[in-house]
BAFI-3210 file (N, C-alpha, C; in Angstrom, 3 decimals, decimal comma, padded with zeros to 6 digits):
// residues 259
n [1|2|3|4|5|6|7|8|9|10|11|12|13|14|15|16|17|18|19|20|21|22|23|24|25|26|27|28|29|30|31|32|33|34|35|36|37|38|39|40|41|42|43|44|45|46|47|48|49|50|51|52|53|54|55|56|57|58|59|60|61|62|63|64|65|66|67|68|69|70|71|72|73|74|75|76|77|78|79|80|81|82|83|84|85|86|87|88|89|90|91|92|93|94|95|96|97|98|99|100|101|102|103|104|105|106|107|108|109|110|111|112|113|114|115|116|117|118|119|120|121|122|123|124|125|126|127|128|129|130|131|132|133|134|135|136|137|138|139|140|141|142|143|144|145|146|147|148|149|150|151|152|153|154|155|156|157|158|159|160|161|162|163|164|165|166|167|168|169|170|171|172|173|174|175|176|177|178|179|180|181|182|183|184|185|186|187|188|189|190|191|192|193|194|195|196|197|198|199|200|201|202|203|204|205|206|207|208|209|210|211|212|213|214|215|216|217|218|219|220|221|222|223|224|225|226|227|228|229|230|231|232|233|234|235|236|237|238|239|240|241|242|243|244|245|246|247|248|249|250|251|252|253|254|255|256|257|258|259]
n.u [-090,842|-094,204|-095,681|-098,697|-099,622|-100,884|-103,106|-100,546|-098,547|-096,150|-097,483|-096,186|-096,575|-097,031|-097,785|-098,569|-099,637|-099,237|-100,381|-102,966|-106,953|-108,913|-110,536|-108,801|-106,914|-106,253|-103,756|-103,423|-101,476|-100,489|-099,748|-097,167|-095,913|-094,972|-095,516|-094,390|-095,018|-096,917|-095,544|-095,740|-098,424|-098,018|-097,848|-100,956|-101,111|-100,858|-103,389|-105,394|-104,758|-102,715|-102,260|-100,177|-099,712|-097,882|-098,516|-098,824|-095,393|-094,670|-092,455|-091,866|-092,761|-094,108|-094,152|-097,208|-097,940|-099,614|-101,949|-101,885|-104,944|-107,790|-107,207|-104,486|-105,906|-107,362|-105,669|-104,615|-106,417|-106,858|-104,402|-104,870|-107,563|-106,881|-104,804|-106,231|-107,886|-106,074|-104,377|-107,316|-108,655|-110,944|-111,039|-110,613|-108,301|-107,282|-105,410|-105,141|-104,653|-104,743|-106,779|-108,826|-108,207|-109,615|-112,003|-112,806|-112,302|-114,605|-116,786|-116,572|-116,250|-117,163|-116,001|-115,717|-116,086|-116,121|-116,135|-114,510|-111,473|-111,120|-108,703|-107,283|-107,980|-110,834|-113,551|-113,448|-110,429|-108,932|-105,505|-103,373|-102,533|-099,961|-098,130|-098,811|-097,493|-094,308|-094,298|-093,516|-091,455|-090,094|-088,968|-087,514|-088,500|-090,994|-091,355|-090,059|-092,440|-094,245|-093,163|-093,421|-094,998|-097,882|-099,041|-097,997|-097,187|-097,854|-095,962|-092,952|-090,026|-089,651|-088,227|-089,369|-090,313|-088,298|-087,984|-090,634|-089,726|-087,421|-088,506|-089,987|-088,219|-086,910|-089,365|-089,774|-089,746|-091,475|-093,376|-094,591|-095,695|-097,453|-099,106|-100,499|-101,685|-103,500|-104,914|-105,775|-107,613|-109,528|-112,796|-115,999|-118,059|-120,799|-121,553|-121,222|-123,160|-123,752|-122,388|-121,995|-120,848|-119,759|-118,133|-115,326|-113,951|-110,996|-109,536|-105,953|-106,089|-104,393|-104,581|-103,810|-104,000|-105,902|-108,310|-110,470|-112,826|-113,255|-113,405|-115,876|-117,904|-117,715|-119,003|-121,127|-122,390|-122,014|-123,919|-123,386|-121,343|-118,730|-117,300|-113,674|-110,970|-107,462|-105,176|-102,902|-101,669|-101,087|-101,160|-100,216|-101,088|-100,928|-097,799|-097,054|-098,744|-099,105|-099,627|-102,654|-103,799|-103,296|-105,383|-107,788|-108,723|-108,476|-110,749|-113,081|-112,872|-113,149|-115,471|-117,465|-117,043|-118,066|-117,653]
n.v [-113,390|-113,659|-115,622|-118,215|-120,005|-123,541|-126,236|-127,568|-126,881|-124,573|-122,017|-119,533|-116,741|-114,031|-110,203|-107,756|-103,890|-101,246|-098,955|-099,163|-099,591|-101,083|-104,189|-107,233|-109,356|-112,709|-114,755|-118,053|-120,606|-122,832|-126,365|-127,681|-125,274|-122,173|-119,111|-117,997|-117,164|-115,257|-113,125|-110,587|-109,561|-108,443|-106,057|-104,949|-103,905|-101,379|-100,728|-102,993|-104,716|-107,065|-110,408|-113,725|-117,052|-119,762|-123,005|-126,207|-127,773|-126,611|-123,834|-121,755|-122,933|-125,167|-128,849|-131,344|-134,667|-135,725|-137,760|-138,085|-136,669|-136,237|-136,154|-134,279|-131,986|-131,039|-130,747|-128,439|-126,497|-126,138|-124,227|-122,123|-121,043|-120,996|-118,331|-116,623|-116,000|-114,560|-112,312|-111,127|-111,893|-110,764|-111,787|-114,411|-115,691|-118,293|-120,738|-123,175|-126,362|-124,466|-123,255|-125,548|-126,068|-123,508|-123,419|-125,662|-124,775|-122,611|-123,921|-126,367|-125,143|-122,852|-120,173|-116,994|-114,718|-112,304|-112,553|-114,173|-115,625|-117,973|-119,044|-120,465|-122,842|-125,566|-127,551|-130,335|-132,108|-133,698|-135,387|-136,647|-139,538|-140,838|-138,194|-138,301|-140,463|-140,022|-138,040|-139,826|-141,407|-140,754|-137,485|-134,913|-135,286|-134,966|-132,209|-131,016|-131,793|-130,581|-128,079|-127,227|-125,752|-124,091|-124,774|-124,864|-122,377|-120,317|-119,456|-120,819|-119,749|-117,775|-115,776|-116,606|-118,903|-120,648|-120,063|-120,582|-123,437|-123,894|-123,069|-125,219|-127,687|-126,640|-127,166|-129,750|-133,501|-135,100|-133,961|-131,876|-134,430|-135,294|-133,227|-133,389|-135,216|-135,377|-133,336|-134,987|-136,310|-134,500|-133,256|-131,275|-131,207|-131,539|-129,826|-126,639|-125,337|-124,288|-122,367|-118,811|-116,475|-113,452|-114,576|-114,801|-116,709|-117,187|-117,623|-118,717|-117,819|-119,619|-122,041|-125,268|-127,145|-127,050|-126,331|-123,888|-124,456|-125,660|-122,989|-121,850|-123,959|-123,860|-120,814|-122,055|-123,486|-122,200|-120,088|-117,062|-116,022|-114,647|-114,987|-114,828|-113,772|-114,347|-112,973|-114,444|-116,071|-119,188|-121,687|-120,253|-117,774|-115,522|-115,158|-114,927|-112,730|-110,758|-108,122|-107,632|-109,801|-109,113|-106,791|-107,752|-108,801|-106,308|-104,651|-106,936|-107,167|-104,065|-103,797|-105,844|-106,527|-105,733|-104,330]
n.w [-070,424|-068,619|-066,538|-065,580|-063,075|-062,986|-062,484|-061,394|-063,175|-064,901|-067,204|-070,195|-071,091|-072,867|-072,940|-074,793|-074,419|-074,830|-074,027|-075,210|-074,911|-076,034|-076,421|-075,120|-077,339|-077,169|-078,726|-079,928|-080,787|-083,396|-084,527|-083,417|-082,866|-081,094|-079,438|-080,792|-083,333|-083,637|-083,751|-085,617|-084,835|-082,526|-084,006|-083,620|-081,259|-080,944|-080,584|-079,512|-076,600|-076,652|-076,291|-076,128|-075,941|-074,807|-075,627|-073,494|-073,048|-075,499|-076,725|-073,556|-071,857|-069,333|-069,799|-070,310|-069,206|-070,990|-073,466|-076,789|-078,567|-077,110|-074,432|-074,350|-075,935|-074,078|-072,008|-073,253|-073,287|-070,388|-070,320|-072,179|-070,954|-068,510|-068,736|-070,208|-068,337|-066,981|-068,012|-069,156|-071,140|-074,257|-076,723|-078,760|-080,953|-082,814|-084,437|-086,802|-084,990|-082,518|-082,821|-082,593|-080,081|-078,950|-079,517|-077,906|-075,508|-075,250|-076,186|-073,836|-071,917|-071,283|-071,528|-071,060|-073,622|-076,132|-078,628|-081,104|-083,301|-085,809|-087,638|-090,425|-089,400|-088,820|-087,659|-087,766|-088,221|-089,586|-089,887|-092,991|-093,706|-094,040|-092,947|-090,303|-090,149|-090,881|-089,093|-086,730|-087,216|-089,233|-088,616|-090,328|-092,556|-092,424|-091,995|-093,994|-095,618|-094,988|-095,225|-098,038|-101,223|-101,064|-098,101|-095,614|-096,091|-099,362|-100,579|-099,981|-099,536|-098,462|-095,336|-093,583|-093,562|-093,179|-090,252|-089,758|-089,610|-087,784|-085,855|-085,566|-085,250|-082,676|-081,026|-081,233|-082,550|-080,716|-079,529|-081,346|-082,897|-081,022|-080,912|-083,902|-084,008|-082,116|-083,392|-085,669|-083,970|-083,316|-083,814|-083,799|-085,203|-084,767|-082,704|-083,264|-083,791|-080,843|-080,268|-079,671|-079,617|-081,845|-084,863|-086,526|-089,130|-090,755|-093,394|-095,497|-098,736|-100,249|-098,959|-098,660|-096,010|-094,375|-096,168|-097,321|-098,230|-095,089|-093,806|-094,579|-094,286|-091,019|-091,354|-092,161|-089,834|-087,522|-085,647|-085,791|-087,993|-089,580|-092,966|-093,734|-095,937|-096,676|-098,822|-101,182|-099,587|-097,394|-095,040|-092,861|-092,682|-090,920|-090,561|-093,084|-094,459|-092,782|-092,885|-093,849|-092,583|-090,259|-090,701|-091,140|-088,957|-087,413|-088,639|-088,028|-085,287|-084,377|-085,835|-084,772|-082,105|-078,623|-075,727]
ca.u [-092,336|-094,849|-095,962|-099,240|-099,142|-102,178|-102,690|-099,244|-097,387|-096,692|-097,799|-095,620|-097,016|-096,732|-098,788|-098,248|-100,460|-099,081|-101,813|-103,987|-107,835|-109,673|-110,488|-107,590|-106,310|-105,534|-103,745|-103,138|-100,535|-100,830|-098,968|-095,369|-095,263|-095,420|-095,798|-093,483|-095,501|-097,789|-094,564|-096,345|-099,857|-097,679|-098,210|-101,990|-101,057|-101,600|-105,284|-105,846|-103,755|-102,510|-101,229|-099,176|-099,383|-097,068|-098,697|-097,912|-094,145|-093,853|-091,470|-091,140|-093,966|-093,818|-094,825|-097,435|-098,066|-101,133|-102,242|-102,781|-106,323|-108,837|-106,106|-103,486|-106,409|-107,729|-104,310|-103,840|-107,551|-106,325|-103,459|-105,877|-108,617|-105,494|-104,105|-107,090|-108,430|-104,895|-105,173|-108,663|-108,993|-112,503|-111,126|-109,566|-107,636|-106,812|-104,277|-104,897|-104,721|-105,203|-108,554|-109,113|-108,118|-109,994|-113,327|-113,150|-112,641|-115,990|-117,601|-117,086|-115,357|-117,587|-115,011|-116,812|-115,117|-116,817|-115,415|-113,589|-111,372|-110,622|-107,514|-106,784|-108,774|-111,929|-114,649|-112,746|-108,634|-107,816|-104,142|-102,961|-102,069|-098,440|-097,626|-098,602|-096,379|-093,293|-094,080|-093,390|-090,156|-089,158|-089,368|-087,552|-089,384|-092,291|-090,956|-090,057|-093,753|-095,489|-092,546|-093,731|-095,531|-099,265|-099,459|-097,880|-096,810|-097,794|-094,377|-091,593|-089,080|-088,932|-087,473|-090,525|-090,271|-086,914|-088,209|-091,138|-088,798|-086,054|-089,151|-090,963|-087,300|-087,130|-090,431|-089,343|-090,749|-092,452|-094,325|-095,148|-096,533|-098,950|-100,045|-100,906|-102,375|-104,269|-105,502|-106,557|-108,836|-110,699|-114,315|-116,964|-119,057|-122,118|-121,763|-120,710|-124,373|-124,058|-121,027|-123,166|-120,096|-119,151|-117,104|-114,490|-113,589|-110,289|-108,649|-105,359|-106,010|-104,090|-104,459|-104,223|-103,621|-107,232|-108,957|-111,611|-114,338|-113,640|-114,136|-117,530|-118,520|-117,348|-119,821|-122,994|-122,936|-122,003|-124,891|-122,707|-119,748|-118,690|-115,793|-112,798|-110,087|-106,016|-104,805|-101,458|-101,043|-101,809|-101,802|-099,779|-101,354|-099,881|-096,776|-096,725|-098,966|-099,098|-100,372|-103,860|-103,804|-104,161|-106,705|-109,133|-109,053|-108,675|-111,858|-113,938|-112,942|-114,381|-117,264|-118,387|-116,685|-118,395|-116,543]
ca.v [-113,415|-113,825|-117,308|-118,529|-121,501|-124,028|-127,997|-127,918|-126,711|-123,501|-121,647|-119,095|-115,491|-112,349|-109,331|-105,697|-103,215|-099,804|-097,483|-099,540|-099,605|-101,902|-105,642|-108,057|-109,970|-113,497|-115,421|-119,511|-120,820|-124,503|-127,461|-127,569|-124,111|-121,600|-117,897|-116,513|-117,146|-114,227|-112,228|-109,421|-109,594|-107,382|-104,770|-104,520|-103,502|-099,670|-100,168|-103,860|-105,278|-108,250|-111,753|-115,055|-118,116|-121,525|-124,178|-126,921|-128,400|-125,497|-122,626|-121,702|-123,609|-126,621|-129,600|-132,132|-135,923|-136,209|-138,931|-137,369|-136,370|-135,183|-135,448|-133,055|-130,952|-130,729|-130,058|-127,377|-125,922|-125,788|-123,604|-120,990|-120,905|-119,553|-117,101|-116,118|-115,599|-113,834|-111,297|-110,764|-111,692|-110,812|-112,364|-115,580|-116,010|-119,288|-120,948|-124,733|-126,667|-123,117|-123,010|-126,252|-125,792|-122,479|-123,809|-126,456|-123,982|-122,112|-124,929|-126,687|-124,079|-121,806|-119,417|-116,060|-114,215|-111,554|-113,126|-115,477|-115,457|-119,049|-118,943|-121,900|-124,339|-125,982|-128,106|-131,723|-131,354|-135,012|-135,293|-137,304|-140,630|-140,497|-137,519|-138,888|-141,797|-139,281|-137,891|-140,677|-142,143|-139,874|-136,157|-134,072|-135,186|-134,591|-130,648|-130,455|-132,188|-129,007|-126,400|-127,031|-124,702|-124,368|-126,084|-123,883|-121,135|-120,306|-119,218|-121,000|-119,621|-116,605|-116,131|-116,879|-120,606|-120,824|-119,663|-121,918|-125,198|-124,118|-123,306|-126,787|-128,362|-126,424|-128,036|-131,282|-134,754|-136,013|-132,877|-131,974|-135,693|-135,424|-131,573|-133,453|-136,581|-134,489|-132,123|-135,701|-136,816|-133,534|-133,375|-130,708|-130,807|-131,580|-128,753|-125,820|-123,975|-123,937|-120,850|-117,852|-115,173|-113,277|-115,249|-114,358|-117,570|-116,456|-118,777|-118,248|-117,955|-121,076|-123,436|-126,809|-128,145|-126,476|-125,334|-122,665|-125,327|-125,971|-121,976|-122,162|-124,579|-123,015|-120,169|-122,598|-123,859|-121,331|-119,154|-115,435|-116,175|-114,194|-115,528|-113,717|-114,470|-113,450|-113,453|-114,352|-116,778|-120,119|-121,982|-119,691|-116,172|-114,446|-114,372|-114,531|-111,368|-110,136|-106,971|-108,091|-110,684|-107,995|-105,684|-108,487|-109,177|-105,350|-104,902|-107,855|-106,638|-102,894|-104,390|-106,494|-106,877|-105,030|-104,529]
ca.w [-070,227|-067,853|-066,377|-064,563|-062,617|-062,916|-062,463|-060,994|-064,152|-065,161|-068,802|-070,499|-072,012|-073,125|-073,134|-074,883|-074,849|-075,314|-073,734|-075,625|-074,549|-076,895|-076,204|-075,055|-078,015|-077,089|-079,753|-079,633|-082,327|-083,846|-084,167|-083,475|-082,960|-080,206|-079,228|-081,412|-084,881|-083,286|-083,703|-086,234|-084,414|-081,448|-084,027|-082,892|-079,511|-080,648|-080,787|-078,319|-075,710|-077,633|-075,511|-076,738|-074,883|-075,466|-074,807|-072,800|-073,774|-076,329|-076,153|-072,415|-071,211|-069,059|-070,651|-069,477|-069,382|-071,885|-074,772|-078,066|-078,358|-076,198|-073,419|-075,050|-076,189|-072,840|-071,242|-073,894|-073,038|-069,830|-070,366|-072,667|-069,618|-067,406|-069,100|-070,918|-066,857|-066,004|-068,729|-069,148|-072,930|-074,722|-078,323|-078,581|-081,908|-082,555|-085,530|-086,547|-083,432|-081,645|-083,769|-082,250|-078,839|-078,718|-079,845|-077,005|-074,454|-075,960|-075,991|-073,324|-070,425|-070,955|-071,174|-071,018|-074,302|-076,970|-079,970|-081,702|-084,651|-086,075|-088,806|-090,547|-089,155|-089,082|-087,035|-088,062|-088,432|-090,121|-090,569|-093,804|-093,108|-094,550|-092,408|-089,377|-090,525|-090,837|-087,634|-086,053|-088,028|-090,128|-088,816|-091,245|-093,882|-092,175|-091,663|-095,286|-096,508|-094,434|-095,713|-099,583|-101,602|-100,254|-096,844|-094,335|-096,660|-100,279|-101,132|-098,897|-100,333|-097,510|-094,404|-092,216|-093,891|-092,253|-089,233|-089,157|-089,519|-087,400|-084,927|-085,030|-084,845|-081,362|-080,276|-081,072|-082,638|-079,544|-079,363|-082,643|-083,366|-080,242|-081,645|-085,359|-083,839|-081,306|-084,404|-086,142|-083,367|-083,325|-083,929|-083,325|-086,514|-084,119|-081,454|-083,325|-083,369|-079,698|-080,012|-079,437|-080,041|-083,541|-085,244|-087,962|-089,881|-091,429|-094,558|-096,769|-099,944|-100,989|-098,069|-098,718|-095,208|-093,847|-096,990|-097,933|-097,413|-093,933|-093,185|-094,915|-093,350|-090,053|-091,216|-092,148|-088,895|-086,564|-086,064|-086,083|-088,091|-090,929|-093,795|-094,116|-096,560|-097,016|-100,545|-101,231|-098,167|-096,803|-093,860|-091,541|-093,018|-090,096|-090,623|-094,721|-095,228|-091,856|-092,922|-094,366|-091,775|-088,850|-091,277|-091,259|-087,707|-087,035|-088,910|-087,131|-083,852|-084,511|-085,899|-084,066|-080,628|-077,743|-074,690]
c.u [-093,104|-095,276|-097,477|-099,789|-100,711|-101,955|-101,379|-098,601|-097,688|-096,753|-097,282|-096,446|-096,795|-097,825|-097,791|-099,360|-100,562|-099,876|-103,313|-105,740|-108,979|-109,841|-109,078|-107,920|-105,975|-105,374|-103,116|-102,418|-101,022|-099,871|-097,455|-095,036|-095,185|-095,786|-095,258|-093,675|-096,480|-096,724|-095,493|-097,783|-099,119|-098,114|-099,609|-101,736|-101,083|-103,062|-105,564|-104,718|-103,636|-101,746|-101,099|-099,282|-098,425|-097,806|-097,958|-096,709|-093,752|-093,628|-091,076|-092,383|-093,649|-094,478|-095,589|-097,859|-099,728|-100,811|-102,221|-103,953|-106,795|-108,275|-105,270|-104,740|-106,640|-106,943|-104,298|-105,112|-107,235|-105,359|-104,122|-106,666|-107,502|-104,766|-105,026|-107,948|-107,132|-104,821|-106,442|-109,018|-110,667|-112,227|-110,607|-109,699|-107,113|-106,323|-104,537|-105,503|-105,103|-106,788|-109,314|-109,896|-109,272|-111,911|-114,135|-113,416|-113,745|-116,873|-117,567|-116,538|-116,532|-117,288|-115,917|-115,809|-116,624|-116,851|-114,661|-113,136|-110,487|-109,833|-106,601|-106,772|-109,882|-112,064|-113,920|-111,416|-107,974|-106,656|-104,202|-102,446|-100,433|-097,907|-097,531|-097,659|-094,835|-092,866|-093,611|-092,206|-089,618|-089,037|-088,795|-087,896|-090,963|-092,486|-090,944|-091,049|-094,148|-094,986|-092,870|-095,113|-097,491|-099,659|-098,926|-097,781|-096,690|-096,502|-093,371|-090,533|-088,391|-088,544|-088,079|-090,862|-089,396|-087,167|-089,139|-090,491|-088,227|-087,220|-090,174|-089,914|-087,582|-088,126|-090,312|-090,276|-091,877|-093,886|-095,479|-096,436|-097,858|-099,768|-100,838|-101,927|-103,413|-105,564|-106,651|-107,912|-109,968|-112,029|-115,401|-117,826|-120,382|-122,248|-121,940|-122,111|-125,141|-122,877|-122,437|-122,476|-119,887|-118,468|-116,427|-113,537|-112,428|-109,568|-107,557|-105,525|-105,672|-103,456|-104,807|-104,158|-105,718|-108,415|-110,036|-112,729|-114,408|-113,750|-115,552|-118,581|-118,670|-118,865|-121,542|-123,470|-122,671|-122,704|-124,323|-121,352|-120,081|-117,359|-114,784|-111,507|-108,233|-105,518|-103,399|-100,722|-101,992|-101,861|-101,575|-099,704|-100,810|-098,777|-096,408|-097,559|-099,424|-100,081|-102,072|-104,615|-104,573|-105,394|-107,429|-109,307|-109,270|-110,160|-113,061|-114,174|-113,883|-115,240|-117,803|-117,685|-117,256|-118,073|-117,860]
c.v [-113,495|-114,915|-117,006|-120,127|-122,341|-125,678|-128,046|-127,803|-125,164|-122,709|-120,373|-118,121|-114,513|-111,327|-108,014|-105,300|-101,773|-098,651|-098,250|-099,717|-100,433|-103,242|-106,321|-108,992|-111,174|-114,859|-116,691|-120,015|-122,490|-125,209|-127,791|-126,330|-123,692|-119,932|-116,552|-116,556|-116,103|-112,985|-110,522|-108,937|-108,918|-105,969|-104,037|-103,674|-101,963|-099,600|-101,066|-103,926|-106,739|-109,218|-112,804|-115,597|-119,019|-122,444|-125,349|-128,027|-127,668|-124,493|-122,912|-122,538|-125,124|-127,658|-130,564|-133,543|-136,140|-136,998|-138,229|-137,395|-135,704|-134,711|-134,355|-132,350|-129,881|-129,871|-128,564|-126,038|-125,505|-123,911|-122,207|-120,340|-120,392|-118,244|-116,267|-115,163|-114,590|-112,588|-110,561|-110,899|-111,896|-111,792|-113,280|-115,418|-117,731|-119,833|-122,330|-125,302|-125,752|-123,168|-124,364|-126,269|-124,432|-122,959|-124,426|-125,716|-123,119|-123,061|-126,045|-126,475|-123,280|-120,295|-117,722|-114,406|-113,457|-111,679|-114,072|-115,394|-117,154|-118,956|-120,125|-123,267|-124,906|-126,969|-129,573|-131,148|-132,749|-135,070|-136,711|-138,552|-141,082|-139,135|-137,863|-140,030|-141,284|-138,590|-138,477|-141,571|-141,265|-137,934|-135,028|-134,047|-134,937|-132,664|-130,545|-130,595|-131,034|-128,053|-126,471|-126,588|-124,974|-124,895|-125,048|-122,379|-121,057|-120,377|-119,650|-120,820|-118,204|-117,026|-116,603|-118,190|-121,003|-120,735|-120,261|-123,099|-125,008|-123,903|-124,984|-127,926|-128,272|-127,047|-129,053|-132,256|-134,953|-135,407|-132,567|-133,176|-135,574|-134,122|-132,737|-134,699|-136,241|-133,893|-133,231|-136,459|-135,985|-133,101|-132,703|-130,453|-130,505|-130,495|-127,481|-124,598|-123,946|-122,439|-119,544|-116,174|-114,430|-114,163|-115,005|-115,972|-117,019|-117,413|-117,810|-118,535|-119,282|-122,350|-124,562|-127,555|-127,594|-125,277|-124,183|-123,389|-125,443|-124,592|-121,762|-122,656|-124,119|-121,885|-120,542|-122,803|-123,064|-120,250|-117,443|-115,816|-115,590|-115,219|-114,378|-114,562|-113,746|-113,957|-113,824|-115,322|-118,065|-120,874|-120,802|-118,192|-115,362|-113,985|-114,493|-113,470|-111,087|-108,812|-106,825|-109,193|-109,588|-107,249|-105,967|-108,602|-107,715|-104,688|-105,364|-107,061|-105,232|-103,235|-104,587|-106,885|-105,561|-105,674|-104,495]
c.w [-068,814|-067,410|-065,007|-063,923|-062,674|-062,884|-062,552|-062,084|-064,765|-067,344|-069,028|-071,020|-072,079|-073,081|-073,744|-075,161|-075,040|-075,186|-074,094|-074,542|-074,506|-075,852|-076,167|-076,394|-077,346|-078,218|-079,427|-080,629|-082,308|-083,594|-084,284|-083,586|-081,265|-080,317|-080,265|-083,318|-084,880|-083,359|-084,404|-085,928|-083,219|-082,231|-083,755|-081,759|-079,593|-080,279|-079,551|-077,552|-076,608|-076,526|-076,412|-075,840|-075,834|-074,462|-074,201|-073,686|-075,102|-075,725|-074,360|-071,524|-070,189|-070,118|-069,451|-070,308|-069,805|-073,469|-075,497|-078,002|-077,483|-074,974|-073,408|-074,849|-075,007|-072,061|-071,949|-073,470|-071,502|-069,650|-070,827|-071,358|-068,524|-068,126|-070,195|-069,057|-066,686|-066,895|-068,963|-070,638|-073,141|-076,115|-078,312|-080,345|-082,137|-083,962|-085,447|-085,418|-082,580|-081,687|-082,706|-080,690|-078,526|-078,623|-078,672|-075,409|-074,520|-075,200|-074,896|-071,974|-070,482|-071,339|-071,736|-072,241|-075,357|-078,197|-080,387|-083,101|-085,110|-087,438|-089,088|-089,606|-089,368|-087,742|-087,127|-088,842|-088,980|-090,785|-091,966|-093,024|-092,608|-093,779|-091,245|-088,666|-090,365|-089,714|-086,616|-086,212|-088,572|-089,896|-089,772|-092,663|-093,850|-092,208|-093,242|-095,949|-096,420|-095,168|-097,546|-099,685|-101,002|-099,177|-096,218|-094,937|-098,528|-101,358|-100,356|-099,051|-099,132|-096,282|-093,227|-092,805|-092,816|-090,952|-088,631|-088,783|-088,422|-085,856|-084,524|-084,965|-083,274|-080,781|-079,907|-081,686|-081,585|-079,515|-080,241|-083,072|-082,493|-080,780|-082,984|-084,882|-082,817|-082,243|-085,278|-085,155|-083,146|-084,521|-083,471|-083,848|-085,888|-083,229|-082,447|-083,322|-081,922|-079,218|-080,449|-080,025|-081,045|-083,368|-086,565|-088,457|-091,139|-092,483|-095,460|-097,719|-100,604|-099,900|-098,159|-097,589|-094,485|-095,095|-096,679|-097,318|-095,956|-093,421|-093,776|-094,453|-091,955|-090,231|-091,798|-091,175|-087,661|-086,552|-086,629|-086,675|-089,833|-091,752|-094,153|-094,671|-096,829|-098,034|-100,185|-100,538|-098,170|-095,701|-092,692|-092,265|-091,948|-090,111|-092,741|-095,116|-093,585|-091,688|-093,038|-093,397|-090,672|-089,208|-090,957|-089,607|-087,113|-087,216|-088,115|-085,916|-083,927|-084,917|-084,677|-082,601|-079,872|-077,058|-073,498]
res [x|x|x|x|x|x|x|x|x|x|x|x|x|x|x|x|x|x|x|x|x|x|x|x|x|x|x|x|x|x|x|x|x|x|x|x|x|x|x|x|x|x|x|x|x|x|x|x|x|x|x|x|x|x|x|x|x|x|x|x|x|x|x|x|x|x|x|x|x|x|x|x|x|x|x|x|x|x|x|x|x|x|x|x|x|x|x|x|x|x|x|x|x|x|x|x|x|x|x|x|x|x|x|x|x|x|x|x|x|x|x|x|x|x|x|x|x|x|x|x|x|x|x|x|x|x|x|x|x|x|x|x|x|x|x|x|x|x|x|x|x|x|x|x|x|x|x|x|x|x|x|x|x|x|x|x|x|x|x|x|x|x|x|x|x|x|x|x|x|x|x|x|x|x|x|x|x|x|x|x|x|x|x|x|x|x|x|x|x|x|x|x|x|x|x|x|x|x|x|x|x|x|x|x|x|x|x|x|x|x|x|x|x|x|x|x|x|x|x|x|x|x|x|x|x|x|x|x|x|x|x|x|x|x|x|x|x|x|x|x|x|x|x|x|x|x|x|x|x|x|x|x|x|x|x|x|x|x|x]
***
């Protein structure tokens, strides 16, 4: 992986383009994840340069000393801005916490992008009290809860669910709890009208963590936003139904993103 140094730490990222000349897409993972959640999105690299990153404390990136909430989210935004500038990203694709980070990057840092994809996310990301408690005191129970039907996956019996659980254990309890508490503190409902770029709000049909209503709200409040749905998928639709997920992004970028 490549790295970029900023704010005294290194952020790891990966780029693939295969000669593609379209706008560069930068994918930002969610809580307890890493760049590997986007492994199937590298299939888009025949058409668009694709970049993924590990947020601080995830995967191969250095950790950061930051309290959950706005401080951690700001540090994650620093990661995204640094990589976006390094790869000249035109479109940010954020899932869950990654959606909160990309929204913050656009709203607070005035990052110059041509489009947004907000997948399995929302303008407010409240987390169940029980889940926050398990993340602090019973991490295996938290991981099990998240991998029940219609949470991270509609059907959590596939290999991708095992891959997801193992990835969460690799990130570890402390960072995963920080992520979810950062989500819990996130709320930009009063700021969405400031987003001026074309936006796709993309939801898994069965997602109970960030349901369709969250994405409908994004489209009601963001001036130029359209709603997309990935059938037979839940929160991590990029893993569960990668062809449909990629197809929705490809269609959106082809129609709406102008370099």
